C-alpha positions in Angstrom: -34.6 179.9 70.7 -32.0 181.2 68.1 -31.9 184.7 66.7 -33.5 184.9 63.2 -30.3 186.3 61.8 -28.2 183.3 62.8 -27.0 181.7 59.6 -28.0 178.1 60.5 -27.0 176.5 57.2 -23.6 178.3 57.3 -22.8 176.8 60.7 -23.2 173.2 59.7 -19.6 172.8 58.7 -18.4 174.5 61.9 -20.7 172.2 63.9 -19.2 169.1 62.2 -15.6 170.4 62.5 -15.9 171.6 66.1 -17.2 168.3 67.5 -15.5 166.0 64.9 -18.7 164.3 63.8 -16.8 162.6 60.9 -14.8 160.6 63.5 -17.8 160.0 65.7 -19.7 158.5 62.7 -16.9 156.1 62.2 -16.9 155.1 65.9 -20.6 154.4 65.7 -20.1 152.1 62.8 -21.8 154.4 60.3 -20.0 153.9 56.9 -20.4 154.9 53.3 -23.7 154.3 51.6 -24.0 154.2 47.8 -20.6 155.8 47.4 -21.6 158.8 49.6 -19.6 159.7 52.7 -21.7 159.3 55.8 -20.8 162.9 57.0 -22.2 164.3 53.7 -25.4 162.3 54.0 -25.9 163.3 57.7 -25.2 166.9 56.9 -27.8 166.8 54.1 -30.4 165.4 56.5 -29.6 167.9 59.2 -30.0 170.8 56.9 -33.1 169.5 55.2 -35.5 171.2 57.7 -33.9 174.6 57.1 -34.4 174.6 53.3 -38.2 175.0 53.7 -38.6 172.0 51.4 -39.3 168.4 52.0 -37.1 165.6 50.6 -39.4 164.9 47.7 -39.5 168.5 46.5 -35.7 168.6 46.6 -35.6 165.4 44.4 -37.9 167.1 41.9 -35.3 169.9 41.4 -32.8 167.2 40.0 -29.8 168.9 41.7 -26.7 166.9 41.1 -25.5 167.7 44.6 -28.6 166.0 46.1 -28.0 162.4 47.3 -30.2 159.8 45.5 -33.4 158.7 47.1 -32.4 155.1 47.5 -29.1 156.1 49.1 -30.8 158.2 51.7 -33.3 155.5 52.6 -30.7 152.8 52.8 -28.6 155.1 55.0 -31.6 155.5 57.4 -32.7 151.9 57.4 -29.5 150.0 58.1 -29.8 147.9 61.3 -26.0 147.9 61.8 -25.6 151.6 62.4 -25.4 152.5 66.1 -27.3 155.8 66.1 -27.6 156.0 69.8 -23.9 155.8 70.2 -23.5 158.6 67.7 -25.9 160.8 69.6 -24.3 160.0 73.0 -20.8 160.8 71.8 -21.9 164.0 70.2 -23.6 165.0 73.5 -20.3 164.2 75.4 -18.3 166.3 72.9 -20.6 169.3 73.4 -20.6 169.0 77.2 -16.8 169.0 77.1 -16.9 172.2 75.1 -19.3 173.7 77.7 -16.9 172.7 80.4 -14.5 175.3 79.0 -17.1 178.1 79.4 -18.2 177.6 83.0 -16.8 176.3 86.3 -16.4 172.5 86.4 -18.5 172.3 89.6 -21.6 173.5 87.8 -24.8 171.7 88.6 -25.6 169.5 85.6 -28.6 167.3 85.7 -30.1 164.4 83.8 -33.8 164.8 82.7 -36.0 161.8 81.9 -39.4 162.0 80.3 -41.4 160.4 77.5 -43.7 161.8 74.8 -46.1 160.3 72.3 -44.5 159.5 68.9 -47.8 159.6 67.0 -48.3 157.3 64.0 -52.1 157.2 64.1 -52.3 157.3 60.3 -50.0 154.3 59.8 -50.8 150.6 59.6 -47.7 148.7 58.6 -45.0 150.3 60.6 -42.8 147.7 62.4 -43.6 147.3 66.1 -46.4 149.8 65.9 -48.4 149.7 69.1 -51.3 151.0 71.0 -49.8 153.5 73.5 -51.5 155.7 76.1 -51.4 159.4 75.5 -51.3 161.2 78.8 -52.3 164.5 77.2 -55.4 163.2 75.4 -56.1 160.5 78.0 -56.7 157.9 75.2 -54.8 155.2 73.4 -53.1 156.1 70.1 -51.1 154.2 67.5 -47.4 155.0 67.7 -44.6 154.7 70.2 -43.4 156.1 73.5 -40.4 158.3 72.9 -38.5 157.8 76.1 -35.7 160.4 76.2 -32.7 161.1 78.5 -31.6 164.7 78.4 -28.7 166.6 79.9 -28.9 170.2 81.1 -26.6 172.7 82.9 -29.4 175.1 83.5 -28.7 177.1 80.3 -28.3 174.5 77.6 -30.4 171.4 77.2 -29.1 168.5 75.1 -31.1 165.3 74.2 -28.6 162.6 75.0 -30.3 159.3 74.3 -33.7 157.8 73.6 -35.6 154.6 73.1 -38.7 154.2 70.9 -40.8 152.0 73.2 -43.5 149.8 71.6 -45.4 147.9 74.3 -44.4 145.2 76.8 -47.8 143.6 76.2 -47.9 141.6 73.0 -51.6 142.2 72.7 -50.9 146.0 72.3 -48.3 145.5 69.5 -50.1 145.9 66.2 -47.2 144.9 64.0 -44.6 142.2 64.7 -40.8 142.5 64.6 -39.1 142.0 61.2 -37.8 138.4 61.4 -35.2 139.0 58.7 -33.1 141.2 61.0 -29.8 139.6 62.0 -29.9 139.0 65.7 -26.3 140.1 66.1 -26.9 143.6 65.0 -27.6 146.7 67.2 -30.9 147.1 65.4 -32.1 143.8 66.8 -31.1 144.8 70.3 -33.0 148.1 70.0 -36.1 146.1 68.9 -35.8 143.8 72.0 -35.5 146.9 74.1 -38.6 148.4 72.7 -40.9 146.0 74.5 -39.2 146.3 77.9 -40.7 148.2 80.8 -40.0 151.9 80.8 -38.2 152.0 84.3 -35.8 149.3 83.1 -35.0 151.3 80.0 -34.5 154.4 82.1 -31.8 152.6 84.1 -30.2 151.4 80.9 -30.1 154.9 79.3 -28.6 156.3 82.5 -25.9 153.5 82.5 -25.0 154.2 78.9 -24.9 158.0 79.4 -22.6 157.6 82.4 -20.4 155.1 80.6 -20.0 157.5 77.6 -18.8 160.2 80.0 -21.8 162.3 80.7 -21.6 163.8 84.3 -24.5 164.9 86.5 -25.5 164.6 90.1 -29.3 164.6 89.9 -32.0 162.9 87.8 -35.2 164.8 87.3 -38.5 163.4 86.2 -42.2 163.9 86.7 -44.7 161.8 88.7 -45.1 159.1 86.0 -41.7 157.7 86.8 -41.5 158.4 90.6 -42.0 154.9 91.8 -40.2 153.7 95.0 -38.4 150.9 93.2 -37.0 153.2 90.5 -35.9 155.8 93.0 -34.0 153.2 95.1 -32.4 151.6 92.0 -31.1 155.0 90.7 -29.5 155.7 94.0 -28.1 152.2 94.5 -27.0 151.3 91.0 -26.2 154.6 89.4 -25.1 156.6 92.5 -27.3 159.5 91.5 -29.9 161.5 93.5 -33.4 162.0 92.3 -35.6 165.1 92.3 -39.1 164.4 91.1 -42.8 165.1 91.4 -44.8 162.5 93.3 -48.5 161.5 93.1 -50.7 160.8 96.1 -51.2 157.1 95.8 -52.8 154.9 98.5 -50.4 152.0 97.8 -47.3 154.1 98.7 -46.5 154.7 102.3 -44.1 157.0 104.0 -42.7 156.4 107.5 -42.7 159.6 109.7 -42.0 159.6 113.4 -42.4 155.8 113.5 -45.9 155.8 111.8 -46.8 155.0 108.2 -48.8 157.5 106.2 -50.1 158.0 102.7 -49.1 161.2 101.0 -52.4 162.9 101.8 -52.4 161.7 105.4 -48.8 162.9 105.9 -49.7 166.4 104.5 -52.7 166.6 106.9 -50.4 165.6 109.8 -47.7 168.1 109.1 -47.7 171.6 110.5 -48.1 174.2 107.7 -46.2 177.4 107.2 -48.3 180.5 108.0 -49.7 183.0 105.5 -49.4 182.6 101.7 -46.1 180.8 101.7 -45.1 179.1 98.5 -43.6 176.2 100.4 -46.3 174.8 102.7 -44.4 172.1 104.6 -41.4 169.8 104.5 -40.7 166.3 106.0 -37.8 163.9 106.1 -39.3 160.4 105.8 -38.5 156.8 104.9 -39.9 155.5 101.6 -40.7 151.8 101.9 -39.7 149.5 99.0 -39.5 145.7 98.6 -35.7 145.9 98.9 -35.7 148.1 102.0 -36.3 151.7 103.0 -34.9 154.8 101.3 -34.5 158.1 103.2 -36.2 160.9 101.2 -37.3 164.4 101.7 -40.8 165.6 100.8 -41.5 169.3 99.9 -45.1 170.4 99.7 -45.7 173.5 97.5 -48.8 175.5 96.7 -50.4 174.7 93.4 -51.4 178.1 92.2 -52.9 176.7 89.0 -55.8 175.0 90.8 -56.4 177.4 93.7 -54.7 178.3 97.0 -55.9 175.2 98.8 -54.4 172.7 96.4 -50.8 171.4 96.7 -48.1 169.5 94.9 -45.4 167.3 96.4 -41.8 167.0 95.3 -39.5 164.2 96.5 -35.7 164.0 96.6 -33.3 161.3 97.8 -30.8 164.0 98.8 -32.0 164.8 102.3 -29.4 167.6 102.7 -31.0 169.9 100.1 -33.0 172.9 101.3 -36.6 173.1 100.2 -35.9 176.1 98.0 -33.0 174.2 96.3 -35.3 171.3 95.6 -37.8 173.6 93.8 -35.0 175.3 91.8 -33.5 172.0 90.6 -36.9 170.6 89.6 -37.5 173.7 87.6 -34.8 172.6 85.2 -37.0 169.7 84.1 -39.2 172.0 82.0 -36.4 172.2 79.4 -37.3 168.7 78.1 -40.9 169.8 77.5 -39.6 172.7 75.4 -37.5 170.2 73.5 -40.4 167.9 72.7 -42.5 170.8 71.5 -39.7 172.1 69.2 -38.8 168.6 67.9 -42.4 167.9 66.8 -43.6 171.4 65.7 -40.4 172.9 64.3 -37.9 170.1 63.5 -40.4 167.7 61.8 -39.9 164.7 64.1 -42.9 162.7 62.9 -43.9 163.9 59.5 -40.7 164.5 57.6 -40.2 160.8 56.5 -42.7 158.0 56.6 -40.5 155.0 56.8 -41.9 151.7 58.0 -38.9 149.9 59.4 -37.9 150.4 63.1 -34.3 151.2 62.1 -35.6 154.1 59.9 -37.5 155.6 62.8 -34.5 155.4 65.1 -32.2 156.9 62.6 -34.5 159.8 61.7 -35.2 160.5 65.4 -31.4 160.7 65.9 -31.2 163.2 63.1 -33.9 165.4 64.7 -32.1 165.3 68.0 -28.8 166.3 66.4 -30.7 169.2 64.8 -31.7 170.4 68.2 -28.2 170.1 69.5 -27.0 172.2 66.6 -29.5 174.9 67.5 -28.5 174.7 71.1 -24.9 175.3 70.2 -25.8 178.2 67.9 -28.0 179.7 70.7 -25.1 179.4 73.2 -22.7 181.0 70.8 -25.2 183.9 70.3 -26.0 184.6 73.9 -23.0 183.6 76.0 -20.0 186.0 75.7 -17.7 183.3 77.2 -17.9 181.5 73.9 -15.5 184.1 72.3 -12.7 182.5 74.3 -9.6 184.3 75.7 -10.8 187.7 74.5 -13.7 187.5 77.1 -11.3 186.7 79.9 -9.0 189.5 78.8 -11.9 191.9 79.0 -12.8 190.6 82.5 -9.3 191.2 83.7 -9.3 194.7 82.3 -12.6 195.6 84.0 -11.9 194.0 87.3 -9.7 196.8 88.7 -11.3 196.4 92.1 -12.4 193.2 93.7 -16.0 193.2 94.9 -15.1 193.0 98.6 -12.6 195.9 98.2 -15.3 198.0 96.6 -17.7 197.1 99.4 -15.4 198.2 102.1 -14.7 201.5 100.3 -18.5 202.1 100.3 -18.8 201.3 104.0 -16.0 203.7 104.7 -17.7 206.4 102.8 -21.0 205.7 104.7 -19.2 205.8 108.0 -17.6 209.2 107.2 -21.0 210.6 106.1 -22.8 209.5 109.2 -20.1 210.9 111.5 -19.7 214.3 109.7 -23.2 215.1 108.5 -25.2 213.8 111.5 -22.5 214.4 114.2 -22.8 210.9 115.5 -20.3 209.3 117.9 -18.2 206.4 116.9 -20.3 204.1 119.1 -23.5 205.3 117.4 -22.0 204.8 113.9 -20.8 201.3 114.8 -24.3 200.4 116.1 -26.0 201.7 112.9 -23.6 199.8 110.6 -24.0 196.6 112.7 -27.8 196.8 112.3 -27.5 197.6 108.5 -25.1 194.7 107.9 -27.2 192.3 109.9 -30.2 192.9 107.6 -28.3 192.1 104.4 -29.3 188.9 102.5 -27.7 185.7 103.8 -25.9 185.1 100.5 -24.3 188.6 100.6 -23.3 188.2 104.3 -21.7 184.9 103.5 -19.7 186.3 100.6 -18.5 189.2 102.8 -17.8 186.8 105.7 -20.2 188.7 108.0 -21.8 186.8 110.9 -25.6 187.2 111.4 
């Protein structure tokens, strides 16, 4: 993700200064602990994974610059620190920086997904629960890491998260700590942990939009694509959804006045001939308890399981072309890459073994901030627009001719060659050029203002 030569540790100070994390820590209510400035403690935790040593090996070195063990643990375990607010504000600061690199009308999206936060070897972790692992198809001890991400197609940023325990009390293996002050943000996070996932999704989206994150679409897989959640996102958050949808007998779609299940609808639709990637599309009404929601279904070939298998995408934006629906949904894969990197590279689960719920939330925020740091470093290393005004000065120097002007010069040279070398009449040359221009891709014809 980042070039090996990138000096990660040397960029920590630049990351803190560029996005003013010291001020953001203060806004999130994160203050001094044990006489140590919060920015220094956070920077130490961010860089810990890049030292190739764990916290306990660093303590054995007895370095005077290393924070004390108790200070670090109290810093991570305070129920009064609003870690989600810190993560959200940092994400907003990075997106504002990205706004200076690309056009403001870029297609940013929200991505929602969950992953198993595995604590199978733990017994006394607060709110530890039996949660279902969709990969192993079995129940494990741990939490559901419900994550809201933001992406512009190039850079993915984890924006907010919630460690979900279980809404069923019988599945919660450990109770909540009754000593926690109910006025603190830590207690509110605990109460949130046993809510239903769709309700928490709406809350994360609301907090992200209130903080200043901007996007037009919400992407998620089939585990979240329920009619109720789709309608609520459109009605309450004024966002469109692009998602995978499962073939369930309980969900009906109204098409041409008749109600079908997804499989019945696919059988009813006329398929595209040959080995087309897009098999069929349909504009339908999705029935919910609160009314009907106009949606578009796109059936695509599932090449993983054979040519006769298919997958279905659903979107609430009925104006999108089928190809655009597929392209947008492709951005969802960034969050899968993030989960893999967070667990395998950034030590999400096994770096610390705290037992309090606040400790888990704080350390997860630190890991998410590490990923944001790497995302910024990667953008700096690969995007020439990050060098600022020098890039635009180079563009102005290179752009001696506009694209359209260069195109008409080439057409003029082609016209002269056809006329002189082949001795064609003007009418014959005009006919050949008309045929040639008519066969150009639609995007190029549009840019050149050529009618089909």
